VOMI-818184 format. One record per atom (N, C-alpha, C, O): x, y, z. Coordinates in nm, 4 decimals, always signed. Atoms other than C-alpha are relative to their C-alpha. Last residue first. Layout:
N
+----------+----------+----------+
!        u !        v !        w !
+----------+----------+----------+
!        X !        Y !        Z !
...
+----------+----------+----------+
This chain:
25
+----------+----------+----------+
!        u !        v !        w !
+----------+----------+----------+
!  +0.0495 !  -0.0820 !  -0.1105 !
!  +1.9250 !  -4.9169 !  -7.3765 !
!  -0.0335 !  +0.1400 !  -0.0528 !
!  -0.0772 !  +0.2260 !  +0.0236 !
!  +0.0219 !  -0.1374 !  +0.0458 !
!  +1.9505 !  -5.1660 !  -7.6631 !
!  -0.0605 !  +0.0868 !  +0.1105 !
!  -0.1809 !  +0.0813 !  +0.1357 !
!  +0.0606 !  -0.0799 !  -0.1074 !
!  +2.0838 !  -5.4779 !  -7.4868 !
!  -0.0145 !  +0.1454 !  -0.0421 !
!  +0.0606 !  +0.2311 !  +0.0044 !
!  +0.0531 !  +0.0898 !  -0.1029 !
!  +2.1568 !  -5.7499 !  -7.7423 !
!  -0.0724 !  +0.0787 !  +0.1087 !
!  -0.1788 !  +0.0387 !  +0.1558 !
!  +0.1029 !  +0.0859 !  +0.0611 !
!  +2.1933 !  -5.5200 !  -8.0421 !
!  -0.0653 !  -0.0877 !  +0.1055 !
!  -0.1868 !  -0.1077 !  +0.1046 !
!  +0.1137 !  -0.0851 !  +0.0378 !
!  +2.3731 !  -5.2479 !  -7.8445 !
!  -0.1135 !  -0.0848 !  -0.0560 !
!  -0.2307 !  -0.0600 !  -0.0278 !
!  +0.0629 !  -0.0484 !  -0.1244 !
!  +2.5995 !  -5.5039 !  -7.6775 !
!  -0.1242 !  +0.0819 !  -0.0317 !
!  -0.2285 !  +0.0646 !  +0.0313 !
!  +0.0736 !  +0.1124 !  -0.0593 !
!  +2.6691 !  -5.6772 !  -8.0090 !
!  -0.0743 !  +0.0459 !  +0.1252 !
!  -0.1902 !  +0.0101 !  +0.1464 !
!  +0.1167 !  +0.0259 !  +0.0850 !
!  +2.7639 !  -5.3472 !  -8.1738 !
!  -0.0858 !  -0.1103 !  +0.0609 !
!  -0.2082 !  -0.0982 !  +0.0674 !
!  +0.0948 !  -0.1102 !  -0.0170 !
!  +2.9926 !  -5.2533 !  -7.8843 !
!  -0.1272 !  -0.0243 !  -0.0799 !
!  -0.2375 !  -0.0037 !  -0.0294 !
!  +0.0573 !  +0.0137 !  -0.1341 !
!  +3.1619 !  -5.5941 !  -7.8857 !
!  -0.1051 !  +0.1087 !  +0.0224 !
!  -0.2132 !  +0.0806 !  +0.0742 !
!  +0.0929 !  +0.1139 !  +0.0041 !
!  +3.2134 !  -5.5776 !  -8.2629 !
!  -0.0697 !  -0.0143 !  +0.1348 !
!  -0.1909 !  -0.0356 !  +0.1401 !
!  +0.1155 !  -0.0407 !  +0.0816 !
!  +3.3668 !  -5.2303 !  -8.2379 !
!  -0.1050 !  -0.1097 !  -0.0022 !
!  -0.2242 !  -0.0828 !  +0.0127 !
!  +0.0746 !  -0.1006 !  -0.0752 !
!  +3.5934 !  -5.3340 !  -7.9494 !
!  -0.1260 !  +0.0407 !  -0.0766 !
!  -0.2340 !  +0.0516 !  -0.0187 !
!  +0.0672 !  +0.0702 !  -0.1104 !
!  +3.7025 !  -5.6512 !  -8.1306 !
!  -0.0872 !  +0.0989 !  +0.0775 !
!  -0.2016 !  +0.0678 !  +0.1108 !
!  +0.1125 !  +0.0743 !  +0.0585 !
!  +3.7789 !  -5.4525 !  -8.4468 !
!  -0.0790 !  -0.0680 !  +0.1104 !
!  -0.2021 !  -0.0658 !  +0.1094 !
!  +0.1022 !  -0.0971 !  +0.0399 !
!  +3.9897 !  -5.2064 !  -8.2479 !
!  -0.1222 !  -0.0710 !  -0.0551 !
!  -0.2356 !  -0.0362 !  -0.0221 !
!  +0.0568 !  -0.0564 !  -0.1229 !
!  +4.1791 !  -5.4871 !  -8.0760 !
!  -0.1124 !  +0.0974 !  -0.0343 !
!  -0.2194 !  +0.0943 !  +0.0266 !
!  +0.0952 !  +0.0974 !  -0.0533 !
!  +4.2306 !  -5.6728 !  -8.4047 !
!  -0.0692 !  +0.0562 !  +0.1236 !
!  -0.1885 !  +0.0335 !  +0.1441 !
!  +0.1317 !  -0.0302 !  +0.0588 !
!  +4.3910 !  -5.3675 !  -8.5647 !
!  -0.1076 !  -0.0911 !  +0.0568 !
!  -0.2260 !  -0.0573 !  +0.0557 !
!  +0.1015 !  +0.0861 !  -0.0629 !
!  +4.6914 !  -5.4007 !  -8.3290 !
!  -0.1408 !  +0.0343 !  -0.0499 !
!  -0.2224 !  +0.0879 !  +0.0251 !
!  -0.0678 !  +0.1148 !  -0.0604 !
!  +5.0017 !  -5.2722 !  -8.5037 !
!  -0.1010 !  -0.0970 !  +0.0600 !
!  -0.0806 !  -0.2184 !  +0.0588 !
!  -0.0357 !  +0.0933 !  +0.1072 !
!  +4.8028 !  -5.0477 !  -8.7353 !
!  +0.0661 !  -0.1247 !  +0.0570 !
!  +0.0580 !  -0.2325 !  -0.0018 !
!  +0.1243 !  +0.0645 !  +0.0451 !
!  +4.6364 !  -4.8813 !  -8.4365 !
!  +0.0318 !  -0.1043 !  -0.1074 !
!  -0.0314 !  -0.2098 !  -0.1138 !
!  +0.0425 !  +0.0967 !  -0.1044 !
!  +4.9773 !  -4.8125 !  -8.2850 !
!  -0.1230 !  -0.0775 !  -0.0487 !
!  -0.1316 !  -0.1994 !  -0.0339 !
+----------+----------+----------+
């Protein structure tokens, strides 16, 4: 499944990183 939609995983990782960088709680 992950191989079928690698973009979703990448998007989630990028979103998480951005959130932490923008709003480090």
